[in-house]
TIDO-536125 format. One record per residue (C-alpha): z, x, y; residue in three letters. Coordinates in nm, 3 decimals. Example, Ala and Ser with C-alpha at 12.3 -4.5 7.8 and 13.67 -1.06 7.14 Angstrom:
<nodes>
(node (0.780,1.230,-0.450),"ALA");
(node (0.714,1.367,-0.106),"SER");
</nodes>
This chain:
<nodes>
(node (-2.268,2.374,-0.888),"UNK");
(node (-2.007,2.322,-1.160),"UNK");
(node (-1.647,2.399,-1.069),"UNK");
(node (-1.321,2.372,-1.254),"UNK");
(node (-1.060,2.133,-1.117),"UNK");
(node (-0.774,2.339,-0.976),"UNK");
(node (-0.526,2.080,-1.105),"UNK");
(node (-0.661,2.106,-1.458),"UNK");
(node (-0.682,2.484,-1.439),"UNK");
(node (-0.317,2.514,-1.332),"UNK");
(node (-0.210,2.272,-1.605),"UNK");
(node (-0.388,2.473,-1.873),"UNK");
(node (-0.228,2.791,-1.738),"UNK");
(node (-0.204,3.069,-1.994),"UNK");
(node (-0.463,2.899,-2.220),"UNK");
(node (-0.723,3.009,-1.966),"UNK");
(node (-0.614,3.372,-1.945),"UNK");
(node (-0.908,3.617,-1.939),"UNK");
(node (-1.156,3.327,-1.917),"UNK");
(node (-1.417,3.336,-1.646),"UNK");
(node (-1.400,3.028,-1.428),"UNK");
(node (-1.555,2.892,-1.111),"UNK");
(node (-1.350,2.700,-0.856),"UNK");
(node (-1.442,2.544,-0.522),"UNK");
(node (-1.215,2.446,-0.240),"UNK");
(node (-1.092,2.495,0.113),"UNK");
(node (-0.899,2.798,0.230),"UNK");
(node (-0.537,2.721,0.312),"UNK");
(node (-0.459,3.084,0.400),"UNK");
(node (-0.600,3.435,0.360),"UNK");
(node (-0.329,3.701,0.362),"UNK");
(node (-0.373,4.076,0.397),"UNK");
(node (-0.746,4.047,0.330),"UNK");
(node (-0.645,4.015,-0.034),"UNK");
(node (-0.484,3.681,-0.124),"UNK");
(node (-0.669,3.351,-0.073),"UNK");
(node (-0.482,3.022,-0.121),"UNK");
(node (-0.751,2.774,-0.228),"UNK");
(node (-0.712,2.397,-0.261),"UNK");
(node (-0.966,2.139,-0.378),"UNK");
(node (-0.766,1.819,-0.323),"UNK");
(node (-0.701,1.752,-0.692),"UNK");
(node (-0.339,1.867,-0.659),"UNK");
(node (-0.089,1.961,-0.392),"UNK");
(node (-0.076,2.310,-0.545),"UNK");
(node (-0.309,2.593,-0.446),"UNK");
(node (-0.472,2.844,-0.677),"UNK");
(node (-0.434,3.204,-0.563),"UNK");
(node (-0.753,3.407,-0.554),"UNK");
(node (-0.706,3.784,-0.548),"UNK");
(node (-0.975,3.985,-0.370),"UNK");
(node (-1.041,4.351,-0.445),"UNK");
(node (-1.111,4.444,-0.083),"UNK");
(node (-1.321,4.751,-0.152),"UNK");
(node (-1.562,4.570,-0.385),"UNK");
(node (-1.663,4.298,-0.135),"UNK");
(node (-1.890,4.296,0.166),"UNK");
(node (-1.655,4.331,0.465),"UNK");
(node (-1.873,4.104,0.678),"UNK");
(node (-1.836,3.827,0.420),"UNK");
(node (-1.457,3.869,0.408),"UNK");
(node (-1.437,3.836,0.786),"UNK");
(node (-1.584,3.488,0.754),"UNK");
(node (-1.311,3.373,0.514),"UNK");
(node (-1.080,3.187,0.749),"UNK");
(node (-0.839,2.895,0.723),"UNK");
(node (-1.034,2.570,0.659),"UNK");
(node (-1.350,2.747,0.541),"UNK");
(node (-1.491,2.626,0.209),"UNK");
(node (-1.560,2.865,-0.079),"UNK");
(node (-1.692,2.881,-0.429),"UNK");
(node (-1.520,3.154,-0.627),"UNK");
(node (-1.605,3.289,-0.970),"UNK");
(node (-1.365,3.524,-1.142),"UNK");
(node (-1.133,3.596,-1.431),"UNK");
(node (-0.808,3.406,-1.488),"UNK");
(node (-0.525,3.660,-1.504),"UNK");
(node (-0.148,3.649,-1.518),"UNK");
(node (-0.006,3.634,-1.167),"UNK");
(node (0.176,3.941,-1.045),"UNK");
(node (0.365,3.743,-0.782),"UNK");
(node (0.614,3.458,-0.794),"UNK");
(node (0.541,3.089,-0.755),"UNK");
(node (0.240,3.071,-0.985),"UNK");
(node (0.172,3.145,-1.348),"UNK");
(node (-0.193,3.241,-1.312),"UNK");
(node (-0.437,3.352,-1.046),"UNK");
(node (-0.805,3.433,-1.024),"UNK");
(node (-0.934,3.787,-0.987),"UNK");
(node (-1.244,3.719,-0.780),"UNK");
(node (-1.578,3.857,-0.898),"UNK");
(node (-1.803,3.666,-0.656),"UNK");
(node (-1.725,3.461,-0.348),"UNK");
(node (-1.975,3.228,-0.182),"UNK");
(node (-1.891,3.083,0.157),"UNK");
(node (-2.010,2.721,0.152),"UNK");
(node (-1.895,2.633,0.501),"UNK");
(node (-1.748,2.848,0.777),"UNK");
(node (-1.468,2.743,1.013),"UNK");
(node (-1.427,2.899,1.355),"UNK");
(node (-1.063,3.019,1.386),"UNK");
(node (-1.046,2.927,1.755),"UNK");
(node (-1.163,2.573,1.685),"UNK");
(node (-0.927,2.541,1.386),"UNK");
(node (-0.637,2.614,1.623),"UNK");
(node (-0.718,2.289,1.804),"UNK");
(node (-0.694,2.081,1.485),"UNK");
(node (-0.435,1.979,1.228),"UNK");
(node (-0.598,2.224,0.985),"UNK");
(node (-0.403,2.514,1.133),"UNK");
(node (-0.131,2.611,0.883),"UNK");
(node (0.178,2.469,1.049),"UNK");
(node (0.374,2.144,1.043),"UNK");
(node (0.231,1.862,1.254),"UNK");
(node (0.376,1.530,1.363),"UNK");
(node (0.251,1.216,1.193),"UNK");
(node (0.126,1.096,1.531),"UNK");
(node (-0.088,1.409,1.558),"UNK");
(node (-0.224,1.350,1.207),"UNK");
(node (-0.326,0.995,1.302),"UNK");
(node (-0.523,1.129,1.600),"UNK");
(node (-0.734,1.334,1.356),"UNK");
(node (-0.752,1.093,1.065),"UNK");
(node (-1.086,1.243,0.961),"UNK");
(node (-0.908,1.573,0.881),"UNK");
(node (-0.568,1.461,0.758),"UNK");
(node (-0.688,1.425,0.396),"UNK");
(node (-0.661,1.804,0.374),"UNK");
(node (-0.292,1.815,0.465),"UNK");
(node (-0.021,1.832,0.201),"UNK");
(node (0.150,1.515,0.320),"UNK");
(node (-0.156,1.297,0.338),"UNK");
(node (-0.310,1.443,0.023),"UNK");
(node (0.008,1.356,-0.168),"UNK");
(node (0.016,1.003,-0.025),"UNK");
(node (-0.347,0.936,-0.113),"UNK");
(node (-0.313,1.062,-0.470),"UNK");
(node (-0.007,0.840,-0.517),"UNK");
(node (-0.191,0.545,-0.363),"UNK");
(node (-0.477,0.608,-0.605),"UNK");
(node (-0.238,0.622,-0.903),"UNK");
(node (-0.072,0.296,-0.799),"UNK");
(node (-0.407,0.121,-0.761),"UNK");
(node (-0.521,0.240,-1.103),"UNK");
(node (-0.190,0.136,-1.261),"UNK");
(node (-0.220,-0.212,-1.109),"UNK");
(node (-0.564,-0.264,-1.259),"UNK");
(node (-0.447,-0.121,-1.591),"UNK");
(node (-0.141,-0.345,-1.604),"UNK");
(node (-0.340,-0.662,-1.551),"UNK");
(node (-0.612,-0.552,-1.791),"UNK");
(node (-0.352,-0.484,-2.061),"UNK");
(node (-0.197,-0.826,-2.005),"UNK");
(node (-0.506,-1.042,-2.035),"UNK");
(node (-0.587,-1.104,-1.667),"UNK");
(node (-0.940,-1.151,-1.532),"UNK");
(node (-1.022,-0.960,-1.213),"UNK");
(node (-1.175,-1.192,-0.953),"UNK");
(node (-1.333,-1.097,-0.619),"UNK");
(node (-1.240,-1.368,-0.371),"UNK");
(node (-1.429,-1.412,-0.042),"UNK");
(node (-1.361,-1.189,0.257),"UNK");
(node (-1.526,-1.448,0.482),"UNK");
(node (-1.354,-1.785,0.462),"UNK");
(node (-1.331,-2.119,0.637),"UNK");
(node (-0.966,-2.175,0.542),"UNK");
(node (-0.636,-2.033,0.665),"UNK");
(node (-0.431,-1.990,0.347),"UNK");
(node (-0.114,-1.895,0.532),"UNK");
(node (-0.145,-2.155,0.807),"UNK");
(node (-0.052,-1.889,1.061),"UNK");
(node (-0.371,-1.907,1.264),"UNK");
(node (-0.375,-1.530,1.326),"UNK");
(node (-0.727,-1.474,1.197),"UNK");
(node (-1.033,-1.276,1.305),"UNK");
(node (-1.333,-1.495,1.379),"UNK");
(node (-1.662,-1.413,1.205),"UNK");
(node (-1.979,-1.505,1.396),"UNK");
(node (-2.335,-1.394,1.462),"UNK");
(node (-2.343,-1.568,1.801),"UNK");
(node (-2.443,-1.378,2.112),"UNK");
(node (-2.099,-1.384,2.276),"UNK");
(node (-2.259,-1.385,2.621),"UNK");
(node (-2.459,-1.700,2.535),"UNK");
(node (-2.230,-1.922,2.329),"UNK");
(node (-2.378,-2.265,2.247),"UNK");
(node (-2.151,-2.554,2.348),"UNK");
(node (-2.128,-2.909,2.216),"UNK");
(node (-2.098,-3.225,2.425),"UNK");
(node (-1.723,-3.167,2.460),"UNK");
(node (-1.779,-2.823,2.611),"UNK");
(node (-1.646,-2.640,2.304),"UNK");
(node (-1.827,-2.376,2.098),"UNK");
(node (-2.077,-2.547,1.870),"UNK");
(node (-2.016,-2.375,1.537),"UNK");
(node (-2.273,-2.594,1.364),"UNK");
(node (-2.530,-2.353,1.510),"UNK");
(node (-2.351,-2.046,1.376),"UNK");
(node (-2.458,-1.856,1.063),"UNK");
(node (-2.239,-2.056,0.824),"UNK");
(node (-2.264,-2.382,1.016),"UNK");
(node (-1.890,-2.388,1.072),"UNK");
(node (-1.607,-2.178,1.211),"UNK");
(node (-1.530,-1.889,0.973),"UNK");
(node (-1.281,-1.602,0.965),"UNK");
(node (-1.183,-1.287,0.784),"UNK");
(node (-0.944,-1.384,0.506),"UNK");
(node (-0.566,-1.344,0.524),"UNK");
(node (-0.536,-1.412,0.151),"UNK");
(node (-0.745,-1.474,-0.159),"UNK");
(node (-0.480,-1.705,-0.300),"UNK");
(node (-0.646,-2.045,-0.266),"UNK");
(node (-0.967,-1.924,-0.428),"UNK");
(node (-0.755,-1.740,-0.685),"UNK");
(node (-0.582,-2.065,-0.780),"UNK");
(node (-0.920,-2.228,-0.835),"UNK");
(node (-1.026,-1.945,-1.069),"UNK");
(node (-0.697,-1.964,-1.260),"UNK");
(node (-0.762,-2.332,-1.329),"UNK");
(node (-1.049,-2.227,-1.556),"UNK");
(node (-0.966,-1.871,-1.661),"UNK");
(node (-0.592,-1.900,-1.711),"UNK");
(node (-0.471,-1.572,-1.563),"UNK");
(node (-0.655,-1.395,-1.283),"UNK");
(node (-0.582,-1.144,-1.010),"UNK");
(node (-0.749,-1.048,-0.685),"UNK");
(node (-0.724,-0.706,-0.525),"UNK");
(node (-0.898,-0.666,-0.195),"UNK");
(node (-0.881,-0.627,0.181),"UNK");
(node (-0.711,-0.894,0.392),"UNK");
(node (-0.687,-0.925,0.767),"UNK");
(node (-0.431,-1.046,1.019),"UNK");
(node (-0.503,-1.069,1.392),"UNK");
(node (-0.138,-1.025,1.482),"UNK");
(node (-0.089,-0.835,1.807),"UNK");
(node (0.188,-0.618,1.668),"UNK");
(node (0.235,-0.243,1.699),"UNK");
(node (0.536,-0.208,1.470),"UNK");
(node (0.566,0.043,1.187),"UNK");
(node (0.530,-0.246,0.939),"UNK");
(node (0.207,-0.414,1.051),"UNK");
(node (-0.164,-0.350,1.005),"UNK");
(node (-0.462,-0.561,1.105),"UNK");
(node (-0.643,-0.466,0.782),"UNK");
(node (-0.453,-0.418,0.457),"UNK");
(node (-0.494,-0.459,0.081),"UNK");
(node (-0.334,-0.733,-0.126),"UNK");
(node (-0.281,-0.780,-0.498),"UNK");
(node (-0.264,-1.151,-0.577),"UNK");
(node (-0.230,-1.277,-0.935),"UNK");
(node (-0.251,-1.650,-1.012),"UNK");
(node (-0.146,-1.789,-1.348),"UNK");
(node (-0.200,-2.133,-1.500),"UNK");
(node (0.087,-2.275,-1.707),"UNK");
(node (0.342,-2.050,-1.530),"UNK");
(node (0.663,-2.173,-1.373),"UNK");
(node (0.869,-1.985,-1.114),"UNK");
(node (1.085,-1.800,-1.368),"UNK");
(node (0.774,-1.669,-1.546),"UNK");
(node (0.632,-1.570,-1.208),"UNK");
(node (0.944,-1.369,-1.124),"UNK");
(node (0.939,-1.202,-1.466),"UNK");
(node (0.577,-1.095,-1.419),"UNK");
(node (0.632,-0.958,-1.069),"UNK");
(node (0.935,-0.754,-1.175),"UNK");
(node (0.753,-0.616,-1.478),"UNK");
(node (0.445,-0.523,-1.271),"UNK");
(node (0.649,-0.338,-1.008),"UNK");
(node (0.840,-0.137,-1.266),"UNK");
(node (0.521,-0.054,-1.457),"UNK");
(node (0.327,0.082,-1.159),"UNK");
(node (0.621,0.277,-1.014),"UNK");
(node (0.687,0.433,-1.355),"UNK");
(node (0.318,0.527,-1.381),"UNK");
(node (0.320,0.698,-1.040),"UNK");
(node (0.637,0.890,-1.124),"UNK");
(node (0.481,1.016,-1.445),"UNK");
(node (0.137,1.107,-1.309),"UNK");
(node (0.223,1.221,-0.954),"UNK");
(node (0.533,1.432,-1.018),"UNK");
(node (0.430,1.724,-0.795),"UNK");
(node (0.330,1.499,-0.506),"UNK");
(node (0.651,1.297,-0.533),"UNK");
(node (0.859,1.615,-0.542),"UNK");
(node (0.694,1.732,-0.220),"UNK");
(node (0.744,1.394,-0.050),"UNK");
(node (1.101,1.375,-0.178),"UNK");
(node (1.184,1.705,-0.006),"UNK");
(node (1.012,1.579,0.308),"UNK");
(node (1.209,1.253,0.291),"UNK");
(node (1.541,1.438,0.255),"UNK");
(node (1.463,1.660,0.553),"UNK");
(node (1.362,1.360,0.764),"UNK");
(node (1.679,1.171,0.673),"UNK");
(node (1.900,1.469,0.760),"UNK");
(node (1.764,1.458,1.116),"UNK");
(node (1.859,1.094,1.169),"UNK");
(node (2.195,0.968,1.299),"UNK");
(node (2.445,0.914,1.018),"UNK");
(node (2.434,0.534,1.044),"UNK");
(node (2.051,0.527,1.013),"UNK");
(node (2.022,0.747,0.705),"UNK");
(node (1.918,0.610,0.369),"UNK");
(node (2.202,0.601,0.117),"UNK");
(node (1.956,0.697,-0.157),"UNK");
(node (1.720,0.991,-0.187),"UNK");
(node (1.358,0.906,-0.259),"UNK");
(node (1.366,0.971,-0.633),"UNK");
(node (1.702,0.793,-0.658),"UNK");
(node (1.546,0.493,-0.486),"UNK");
(node (1.264,0.480,-0.739),"UNK");
(node (1.505,0.519,-1.031),"UNK");
(node (1.719,0.248,-0.870),"UNK");
(node (1.433,0.000,-0.908),"UNK");
(node (1.340,0.107,-1.261),"UNK");
(node (1.693,0.109,-1.399),"UNK");
(node (1.826,-0.215,-1.251),"UNK");
(node (1.746,-0.569,-1.351),"UNK");
(node (1.657,-0.752,-1.032),"UNK");
(node (1.937,-0.982,-0.914),"UNK");
(node (1.818,-1.341,-0.874),"UNK");
(node (1.985,-1.582,-0.636),"UNK");
(node (1.888,-1.884,-0.432),"UNK");
(node (1.824,-1.875,-0.060),"UNK");
(node (2.130,-2.100,-0.017),"UNK");
(node (2.354,-1.849,-0.196),"UNK");
(node (2.205,-1.566,0.011),"UNK");
(node (2.280,-1.748,0.336),"UNK");
(node (2.642,-1.798,0.232),"UNK");
(node (2.676,-1.426,0.151),"UNK");
(node (2.519,-1.321,0.479),"UNK");
(node (2.714,-1.569,0.690),"UNK");
(node (3.044,-1.457,0.543),"UNK");
(node (2.966,-1.085,0.558),"UNK");
(node (3.161,-0.857,0.789),"UNK");
(node (2.825,-0.738,0.917),"UNK");
(node (2.750,-1.087,1.048),"UNK");
(node (3.104,-1.158,1.168),"UNK");
(node (3.112,-0.832,1.364),"UNK");
(node (2.770,-0.916,1.513),"UNK");
(node (2.602,-0.607,1.368),"UNK");
(node (2.285,-0.801,1.285),"UNK");
(node (2.025,-0.803,1.562),"UNK");
(node (1.949,-1.158,1.445),"UNK");
(node (2.278,-1.336,1.364),"UNK");
(node (2.277,-1.558,1.055),"UNK");
(node (2.380,-1.892,1.197),"UNK");
(node (2.329,-2.119,0.899),"UNK");
(node (2.101,-2.276,0.643),"UNK");
(node (1.740,-2.279,0.760),"UNK");
(node (1.754,-1.931,0.915),"UNK");
(node (1.432,-1.739,0.856),"UNK");
(node (1.560,-1.415,0.703),"UNK");
(node (1.470,-1.090,0.877),"UNK");
(node (1.422,-0.746,0.721),"UNK");
(node (1.777,-0.645,0.821),"UNK");
(node (1.921,-0.941,0.626),"UNK");
(node (1.708,-0.864,0.321),"UNK");
(node (1.807,-0.499,0.323),"UNK");
(node (2.176,-0.589,0.360),"UNK");
(node (2.159,-0.797,0.041),"UNK");
(node (1.983,-0.518,-0.149),"UNK");
(node (2.151,-0.206,-0.015),"UNK");
(node (2.500,-0.320,0.077),"UNK");
(node (2.596,-0.630,-0.117),"UNK");
(node (2.424,-0.613,-0.457),"UNK");
(node (2.306,-0.250,-0.460),"UNK");
(node (2.011,-0.369,-0.667),"UNK");
(node (1.665,-0.513,-0.606),"UNK");
(node (1.694,-0.885,-0.532),"UNK");
(node (1.472,-1.188,-0.592),"UNK");
(node (1.545,-1.478,-0.359),"UNK");
(node (1.414,-1.822,-0.451),"UNK");
(node (1.420,-2.188,-0.343),"UNK");
(node (1.363,-2.146,0.030),"UNK");
(node (1.371,-2.426,0.289),"UNK");
(node (1.037,-2.607,0.280),"UNK");
(node (1.003,-2.598,0.659),"UNK");
(node (0.979,-2.217,0.673),"UNK");
(node (0.733,-2.177,0.385),"UNK");
(node (0.364,-2.253,0.329),"UNK");
(node (0.218,-2.594,0.241),"UNK");
(node (0.106,-2.498,-0.112),"UNK");
(node (0.456,-2.424,-0.250),"UNK");
(node (0.601,-2.672,-0.499),"UNK");
(node (0.858,-2.908,-0.352),"UNK");
(node (1.190,-2.921,-0.537),"UNK");
(node (1.360,-3.245,-0.635),"UNK");
(node (1.600,-3.214,-0.342),"UNK");
(node (1.309,-3.268,-0.105),"UNK");
(node (1.435,-2.981,0.116),"UNK");
(node (1.345,-2.663,-0.070),"UNK");
(node (1.036,-2.523,-0.235),"UNK");
(node (0.986,-2.307,-0.543),"UNK");
(node (0.925,-1.993,-0.340),"UNK");
(node (1.036,-1.641,-0.427),"UNK");
(node (1.057,-1.310,-0.242),"UNK");
(node (1.134,-0.973,-0.400),"UNK");
(node (1.342,-0.742,-0.183),"UNK");
(node (1.355,-0.362,-0.220),"UNK");
(node (1.585,-0.097,-0.070),"UNK");
(node (1.462,0.064,0.248),"UNK");
(node (1.181,-0.185,0.294),"UNK");
(node (1.296,-0.544,0.250),"UNK");
(node (1.036,-0.791,0.123),"UNK");
(node (0.769,-0.635,-0.097),"UNK");
(node (0.647,-0.943,-0.288),"UNK");
(node (0.615,-1.305,-0.180),"UNK");
(node (0.513,-1.586,-0.412),"UNK");
(node (0.581,-1.932,-0.546),"UNK");
(node (0.517,-2.194,-0.803),"UNK");
(node (0.225,-2.385,-0.654),"UNK");
(node (0.232,-2.759,-0.581),"UNK");
(node (0.030,-2.914,-0.865),"UNK");
(node (0.097,-3.282,-0.780),"UNK");
(node (-0.189,-3.415,-0.566),"UNK");
(node (0.015,-3.681,-0.388),"UNK");
(node (0.282,-3.428,-0.285),"UNK");
(node (0.022,-3.168,-0.188),"UNK");
(node (-0.153,-3.423,0.032),"UNK");
(node (0.174,-3.503,0.207),"UNK");
(node (0.233,-3.133,0.275),"UNK");
(node (-0.122,-3.085,0.402),"UNK");
(node (-0.070,-3.372,0.645),"UNK");
(node (0.269,-3.238,0.759),"UNK");
(node (0.115,-2.898,0.833),"UNK");
(node (-0.169,-3.053,1.032),"UNK");
(node (-0.438,-2.918,0.800),"UNK");
(node (-0.773,-3.097,0.767),"UNK");
(node (-0.763,-3.248,0.419),"UNK");
(node (-1.142,-3.262,0.393),"UNK");
(node (-1.167,-2.886,0.454),"UNK");
(node (-0.966,-2.833,0.135),"UNK");
(node (-1.146,-3.090,-0.082),"UNK");
(node (-1.230,-2.822,-0.338),"UNK");
(node (-0.868,-2.701,-0.354),"UNK");
(node (-0.743,-3.059,-0.395),"UNK");
(node (-0.995,-3.119,-0.675),"UNK");
(node (-0.807,-2.874,-0.897),"UNK");
(node (-0.520,-3.125,-0.890),"UNK");
(node (-0.752,-3.415,-0.978),"UNK");
(node (-0.915,-3.274,-1.290),"UNK");
(node (-0.646,-3.158,-1.532),"UNK");
(node (-0.374,-3.027,-1.304),"UNK");
(node (-0.118,-2.791,-1.456),"UNK");
(node (0.197,-2.609,-1.340),"UNK");
(node (0.085,-2.274,-1.201),"UNK");
(node (0.225,-1.987,-1.001),"UNK");
(node (0.130,-1.668,-0.823),"UNK");
(node (0.240,-1.403,-0.577),"UNK");
(node (0.114,-1.147,-0.330),"UNK");
(node (0.199,-0.777,-0.333),"UNK");
(node (0.092,-0.574,-0.032),"UNK");
(node (-0.046,-0.241,-0.151),"UNK");
(node (0.058,-0.057,0.165),"UNK");
(node (0.414,-0.189,0.138),"UNK");
(node (0.425,-0.059,-0.219),"UNK");
(node (0.287,0.284,-0.121),"UNK");
(node (0.533,0.294,0.168),"UNK");
(node (0.822,0.241,-0.073),"UNK");
(node (0.706,0.490,-0.337),"UNK");
(node (0.622,0.769,-0.091),"UNK");
(node (0.925,0.723,0.135),"UNK");
(node (0.707,0.717,0.446),"UNK");
(node (0.839,0.529,0.748),"UNK");
(node (0.519,0.398,0.908),"UNK");
(node (0.262,0.184,0.730),"UNK");
(node (-0.017,0.356,0.927),"UNK");
(node (0.047,0.670,0.723),"UNK");
(node (-0.021,0.515,0.382),"UNK");
(node (-0.375,0.385,0.442),"UNK");
(node (-0.678,0.612,0.495),"UNK");
(node (-0.791,0.465,0.827),"UNK");
(node (-0.537,0.230,0.989),"UNK");
(node (-0.658,-0.066,1.190),"UNK");
(node (-0.409,-0.178,1.455),"UNK");
(node (-0.428,-0.342,1.802),"UNK");
(node (-0.657,-0.139,2.030),"UNK");
(node (-0.735,0.104,1.746),"UNK");
(node (-1.049,0.095,1.532),"UNK");
(node (-1.122,0.468,1.547),"UNK");
(node (-1.300,0.648,1.262),"UNK");
</nodes>
């Protein structure tokens, strides 16, 4: 059953005139028993199929309803209407799958605008909607561009474990992995769960990051990246959190923090540029949606930039780089802070910056993407390299308009004695990380890396407001449907 891609057919346009083609897809609408709008998911655009009513079995035509699937063979002709260059004059129509009109009315497949909440309730069907189809094609383009970027720049793709015995972030918000019968948990002499009897002989979890294993690989391969699912058992129902999400994590031997920042900036510009080039129709649709959504918000909550302007804003500006200390001074002295407009006032050095502070720096003060570096050691992870001042670490965060932090990274602590001190300060079992510490014992080198959350990136590029709308099947507290 060979069919032409509707996307390719529309792109070829007049070159296909008078050619016989076969297309397959789902009916978006059937007007006047004559005009079928068919879509196969390859593009946001539909191909119009024109039916000569008198030459078709009327019983067959009655079965052509919204959401039904068809295979159509016909001749490509110049469109007589507006909005499309070509259309297909149908010669044969085969109904592959019928759709009951009454049942369609109860779903998001009915041809009208639905709320995003409604789409989430029917996640198994939302791939057929314009909004979600556009988001998924853009997500796909970004994923491909990420792999292409690293491949072109000499990185080795590494698959790090999903099941791990370490907590890379030290946050403790991890999902436990076990094959125990939870109704019959074995206990040790202290009355605690005896994990020595579990499948792996120890307590294990779903990973929050592939970074530590990535560092190990970089110590032999030079430049590597991981790209896989990560998990966080954080009981949060905000528009910015998921329990399951995808992370891109490069690790590079012989890289200092400046080189790390250069790489991250270059990667972000590359993948955004790729999406803009290859997903123009989808971005145009989402841009119009974004503008409409913004117009319905109160004036003080509207974005100062349209979606395409926001993307150009990132591509056409060199990211401003400033230390955490400088950022705190700017925020403390801002009218926004003095007039108590921040929900979390900036009281002084050591403040853990919130999204509102990050966005103020990007959108109000610098009007450019920002890279903050040299954060207080006490608010960052144990593996970040300690600066000579003994108070700050070689950390960096990249901040974008409308979203705040999109990348977090650091130069890693390569000095074993300093790393051991940090491990002790954080209350981490040194023996559990013997393999990680070994990389500092056998030819340690300066090295760096960062994490880029795929969903955060898709959120920024598509202009969507809720992270649950940029992943196929969101996993959140009390929700593991589909």
